[in-house]
ZARO-157107 format. One line per 2 residues: their letters; for each residue x negated, y, z negated of N, C-alpha, C. Coordinates in nm, 3 decimals. Layout:
N
a = X,Y,Z,X,Y,Z,X,Y,Z ~ ...
END
This chain:
81
xx = -13.644,13.459,-11.482,-13.523,13.517,-11.427,-13.501,13.471,-11.284 ~ -13.609,13.460,-11.205,-13.595,13.417,-11.067,-13.547,13.273,-11.057
xx = -13.589,13.188,-11.152,-13.547,13.048,-11.152,-13.395,13.038,-11.169 ~ -13.339,13.121,-11.257,-13.194,13.120,-11.276,-13.123,13.165,-11.149
xx = -13.179,13.264,-11.083,-13.120,13.314,-10.958,-13.125,13.209,-10.849 ~ -13.238,13.139,-10.839,-13.251,13.033,-10.738,-13.155,12.918,-10.767
xx = -13.140,12.884,-10.895,-13.048,12.778,-10.932,-12.904,12.817,-10.899 ~ -12.869,12.942,-10.923,-12.734,12.989,-10.892,-12.708,12.987,-10.742
xx = -12.808,13.028,-10.666,-12.795,13.026,-10.519,-12.781,12.883,-10.470 ~ -12.859,12.791,-10.527,-12.851,12.651,-10.488,-12.713,12.592,-10.519
xx = -12.660,12.624,-10.638,-12.526,12.576,-10.675,-12.421,12.631,-10.578 ~ -12.432,12.758,-10.545,-12.336,12.818,-10.452,-12.346,12.754,-10.315
xx = -12.467,12.722,-10.274,-12.488,12.659,-10.143,-12.422,12.521,-10.139 ~ -12.440,12.444,-10.247,-12.381,12.310,-10.254,-12.228,12.319,-10.251
xx = -12.171,12.412,-10.328,-12.025,12.431,-10.330,-11.973,12.470,-10.192 ~ -12.042,12.561,-10.126,-12.000,12.607,-9.995,-12.006,12.494,-9.892
xx = -12.111,12.413,-9.897,-12.123,12.300,-9.805,-12.010,12.199,-9.829 ~ -11.978,12.175,-9.957,-11.869,12.082,-9.991,-11.736,12.135,-9.938
xx = -11.711,12.265,-9.955,-11.586,12.326,-9.908,-11.578,12.321,-9.755 ~ -11.691,12.346,-9.689,-11.692,12.343,-9.543,-11.659,12.203,-9.492
xx = -11.713,12.101,-9.556,-11.684,11.963,-9.518,-11.538,11.930,-9.546 ~ -11.488,11.976,-9.658,-11.351,11.948,-9.699,-11.248,12.015,-9.609
xx = -11.283,12.127,-9.550,-11.189,12.202,-9.467,-11.140,12.121,-9.348 ~ -11.224,12.038,-9.292,-11.185,11.960,-9.176,-11.090,11.845,-9.207
xx = -11.092,11.795,-9.328,-11.010,11.678,-9.364,-10.860,11.706,-9.355 ~ -10.807,11.816,-9.410,-10.664,11.841,-9.394,-10.621,11.855,-9.248
xx = -10.709,11.911,-9.166,-10.676,11.924,-9.024,-10.662,11.786,-8.960 ~ -10.750,11.695,-8.995,-10.741,11.558,-8.944,-10.614,11.489,-8.996
xx = -10.580,11.515,-9.122,-10.459,11.457,-9.180,-10.335,11.504,-9.104 ~ -10.331,11.632,-9.070,-10.217,11.686,-8.996,-10.206,11.617,-8.859
xx = -10.318,11.598,-8.793,-10.316,11.530,-8.663,-10.263,11.388,-8.676 ~ -10.302,11.318,-8.783,-10.255,11.182,-8.804,-10.105,11.179,-8.830
xx = -10.056,11.273,-8.910,-9.912,11.277,-8.940,-9.832,11.309,-8.814 ~ -9.881,11.405,-8.736,-9.811,11.441,-8.612,-9.807,11.324,-8.515
xx = -9.912,11.243,-8.514,-9.915,11.128,-8.424,-9.832,11.010,-8.476 ~ -9.773,11.023,-8.596,-9.683,10.920,-8.646,-9.734,10.842,-8.765
xx = -9.857,10.861,-8.806,-9.912,10.789,-8.921,-9.873,10.862,-9.049 ~ -9.786,10.803,-9.130,-9.740,10.867,-9.253,-9.821,10.823,-9.375
xx = -9.897,10.716,-9.364,-9.976,10.666,-9.476,-10.124,10.691,-9.445 ~ -10.183,10.781,-9.520,-10.323,10.819,-9.497,-10.402,10.787,-9.623
xx = -10.495,10.694,-9.613,-10.577,10.655,-9.728,-10.671,10.770,-9.765 ~ -10.677,10.801,-9.893,-10.768,10.905,-9.942,-10.733,11.044,-9.895
xx = -10.604,11.071,-9.877,-10.563,11.202,-9.826,-10.594,11.312,-9.929 ~ -10.618,11.430,-9.879,-10.647,11.546,-9.963,-10.514,11.616,-9.991
xx = -10.477,11.627,-10.117,-10.353,11.696,-10.154,-10.380,11.832,-10.217 ~ -10.506,11.860,-10.251,-10.542,11.989,-10.309,-10.682,12.028,-10.263
xx = -10.691,12.143,-10.199,-10.821,12.192,-10.154,-10.911,12.225,-10.272 ~ -10.852,12.273,-10.381,-10.931,12.315,-10.497,-10.961,12.200,-10.592
xx = -10.891,12.088,-10.578,-10.918,11.970,-10.659,-10.909,11.847,-10.568 ~ -11.014,11.819,-10.492,-11.010,11.712,-10.392,-10.987,11.573,-10.451
xx = -11.014,11.554,-10.579,-10.993,11.424,-10.642,-10.849,11.403,-10.685 ~ -10.765,11.506,-10.676,-10.624,11.495,-10.715,-10.553,11.394,-10.625
xx = -10.463,11.318,-10.682,-10.386,11.218,-10.609,-10.239,11.253,-10.617 ~ -10.161,11.217,-10.516,-10.017,11.245,-10.522,-9.949,11.165,-10.632
xx = -9.848,11.223,-10.691,-9.772,11.154,-10.795,-9.661,11.075,-10.727 ~ -9.659,10.947,-10.752,-9.558,10.862,-10.691,-9.440,10.850,-10.787
xx = -9.323,10.867,-10.733,-9.201,10.857,-10.812,-9.171,10.710,-10.838 ~ -9.154,10.675,-10.963,-9.123,10.537,-10.999,-8.980,10.530,-11.051
xx = -8.920,10.415,-11.043,-8.787,10.396,-11.098,-8.798,10.390,-11.249 ~ -8.718,10.470,-11.315,-8.723,10.475,-11.461,-8.601,10.404,-11.519
xx = -8.619,10.342,-11.633,-8.512,10.274,-11.702,-8.496,10.334,-11.840 ~ -8.376,10.329,-11.892,-8.353,10.381,-12.026,-8.224,10.459,-12.032
xx = -8.212,10.543,-12.131,-8.091,10.620,-12.153,-8.116,10.767,-12.121 ~ -8.012,10.833,-12.076,-8.019,10.977,-12.058,-7.966,11.042,-12.185
xx = -8.027,11.151,-12.223,-7.984,11.223,-12.344,-7.959,11.368,-12.306 ~ -7.846,11.422,-12.351,-7.816,11.564,-12.332,-7.841,11.634,-12.465
xx = -7.919,11.738,-12.463,-7.949,11.814,-12.584,-7.901,11.957,-12.564 ~ -7.817,12.004,-12.655,-7.767,12.142,-12.650,-7.847,12.224,-12.749
xx = -7.887,12.343,-12.705,-7.960,12.430,-12.797,-7.925,12.574,-12.770 ~ -7.942,12.656,-12.872,-7.917,12.800,-12.860,-8.040,12.865,-12.798
xx = -8.026,12.990,-12.760,-8.138,13.062,-12.702,-8.257,13.070,-12.797 ~ -8.229,13.064,-12.927,-8.337,13.072,-13.026,-8.411,12.940,-13.040
xx = -8.357,12.832,-12.978,-8.427,12.705,-12.981,-8.370,12.604,-13.077 ~ -8.269,12.641,-13.154,-8.209,12.547,-13.248,-8.119,12.448,-13.174
xx = -8.131,12.320,-13.207,-8.048,12.218,-13.146,-7.910,12.223,-13.211 ~ -7.807,12.237,-13.128,-7.670,12.247,-13.179,-7.588,12.124,-13.150
xx = -7.640,12.034,-13.069,-7.567,11.913,-13.039,-7.646,11.824,-12.944 ~ -7.605,11.699,-12.939,-7.668,11.605,-12.846,-7.571,11.494,-12.813
xx = -7.598,11.422,-12.707,-7.516,11.308,-12.669,-7.602,11.210,-12.591 ~ -7.587,11.082,-12.620,-7.653,10.978,-12.544,-7.558,10.938,-12.432
x = -7.599,10.955,-12.310,-7.511,10.930,-12.195,-7.532,10.791,-12.139
END
């Protein structure tokens, strides 16, 4: 039982150390943006998911489609625009 407790404490310690290190990064990012640097390599966009990356908007090609439906979800009409 003590081994499980020690393992849980060790895991919590590692998580806390990681969070403490991560806390300083957004502050540095803010300083860089305020000083005029808009492109920051490896920027943190989520404190809870540090590996998350920003979604870049790309130009899309194709057709737009309008779909009409009732509140119940039945499709009542459509049009290719």
